[in-house]
C-alpha positions as CSV (number, residue, x, y, z in Angstrom):
1,M,0.1,0.0,0.2
2,N,1.1,3.4,-0.7
3,H,2.1,5.9,1.8
4,E,-0.3,9.1,1.8
5,L,2.9,11.4,1.1
6,E,3.5,9.7,-2.0
7,Q,0.3,10.9,-3.4
8,V,1.1,14.5,-1.9
9,I,4.4,14.7,-3.8
10,K,3.1,13.2,-7.0
11,N,0.2,16.2,-6.9
12,A,3.4,18.7,-6.2
13,D,5.2,17.3,-9.4
14,R,1.9,17.5,-11.4
15,A,1.7,21.1,-10.4
16,I,5.2,22.0,-11.2
17,N,4.7,20.1,-14.6
18,N,1.4,21.9,-15.2
19,G,2.9,25.4,-14.3
20,D,0.7,25.7,-11.3
21,H,1.3,27.1,-8.1
22,L,2.9,24.9,-5.4
23,I,2.6,27.3,-2.3
24,E,-0.3,25.0,-0.8
25,F,1.9,22.1,-0.4
26,Y,4.5,24.3,2.0
27,S,4.0,25.5,5.6
28,E,4.3,29.1,6.4
29,D,7.9,28.9,7.5
30,A,9.2,26.3,5.0
31,T,12.4,26.3,3.5
32,L,13.3,25.5,-0.1
33,V,17.0,24.9,-1.3
34,V,17.0,26.7,-4.6
35,K,20.5,25.3,-5.3
36,P,23.3,24.5,-3.1
37,G,24.3,27.7,-1.0
38,T,20.8,29.3,-1.8
39,V,17.7,29.0,0.1
40,A,14.0,30.5,-0.2
41,R,12.4,30.9,3.6
42,G,8.7,31.3,3.8
43,K,5.8,30.9,1.3
44,E,6.5,34.4,-0.5
45,E,10.1,33.7,-1.1
46,I,9.3,30.2,-2.2
47,R,6.7,31.6,-4.5
48,R,9.1,33.9,-6.1
49,A,11.9,31.2,-6.4
50,F,9.3,28.9,-8.3
51,I,8.7,31.8,-10.6
52,A,12.2,32.3,-11.4
53,I,13.1,28.6,-11.9
54,A,10.1,28.2,-14.2
55,E,11.4,31.3,-16.2
56,Y,14.9,30.1,-16.1
57,F,13.7,26.9,-17.9
58,N,11.2,28.6,-20.3
59,Y,8.2,26.9,-18.1
60,S,9.4,23.6,-19.6
61,L,10.7,21.8,-16.5
62,I,9.1,18.3,-15.7
63,V,9.7,16.5,-12.3
64,N,9.1,12.9,-11.6
65,Q,9.8,11.1,-8.4
66,E,10.5,7.6,-9.0
67,K,11.0,5.9,-5.8
68,M,10.5,7.1,-2.4
69,A,11.5,6.0,1.1
70,I,9.4,7.6,3.8
71,I,10.4,7.5,7.6
72,E,8.1,9.0,10.3
73,T,8.0,9.7,13.8
74,G,5.1,11.7,15.2
75,D,3.8,14.2,13.0
76,T,7.0,14.5,11.0
77,A,8.3,12.5,8.0
78,L,11.4,12.4,6.1
79,V,11.1,11.6,2.5
80,V,14.1,10.5,0.1
81,A,13.2,10.2,-3.3
82,Q,14.7,9.4,-6.5
83,A,13.7,12.6,-8.5
84,Q,14.1,12.8,-12.3
85,L,14.2,16.2,-13.9
86,S,14.0,17.7,-17.3
87,A,13.3,20.7,-19.6
88,N,13.4,20.8,-23.3
89,Q,12.9,24.4,-23.6
90,K,16.0,25.8,-21.9
91,D,17.7,28.5,-24.0
92,D,21.1,27.1,-23.8
93,S,20.6,23.5,-24.2
94,E,18.2,20.7,-23.1
95,F,18.5,19.7,-19.5
96,S,18.1,16.2,-18.1
97,M,19.1,14.9,-14.5
98,E,18.5,12.5,-11.8
99,R,18.7,13.5,-8.1
100,T,18.1,11.9,-4.6
101,A,16.2,14.6,-3.1
102,T,15.0,14.8,0.7
103,Y,12.1,16.6,1.9
104,V,10.8,16.9,5.4
105,F,6.8,17.2,6.2
106,K,5.0,17.9,9.1
107,K,1.3,17.5,9.8
108,D,-0.5,20.8,10.7
109,S,-3.3,21.2,13.4
110,T,-5.7,19.9,10.9
111,G,-3.7,16.7,10.1
112,T,-2.7,17.8,6.5
113,S,1.1,17.2,5.7
114,R,2.8,20.4,4.5
115,C,6.4,20.5,3.3
116,I,8.7,22.3,5.8
117,I,12.1,21.4,4.2
118,D,12.5,21.0,0.3
119,N,15.9,19.9,-0.8
120,S,15.8,18.5,-4.2
121,H,19.4,18.6,-4.3
122,G,19.6,16.0,-1.5
123,A,23.4,15.6,-0.7
124,E,24.8,17.7,-3.3
125,I,24.4,20.8,-0.8
126,I,27.5,19.6,1.3
């Protein structure tokens, strides 16, 4: 049986792929690793970061999480995912890569899991 967070992440991927907003997936104080050494904190900075990322890839970024491992304790979960990224409309060249991404989710007061840390770069940040 699939874990509920797998569907949450697949919905987030679908939103990215459709150019939709992702802010609903994040907690108010979430942190997004934009690239190693650069983070966006809070929903407004994350919103602006996603707009800049979409523009950089000419709105052609496609994200798909292939495999996921989920480790939970209480209302917090660590997700380690094999992420496939590609973009075919980038100005300088086509883009394709695989990353081992890490995400941390926490259930809010309504029981909804929200992403509090989004690190699609995984260990590359070290």
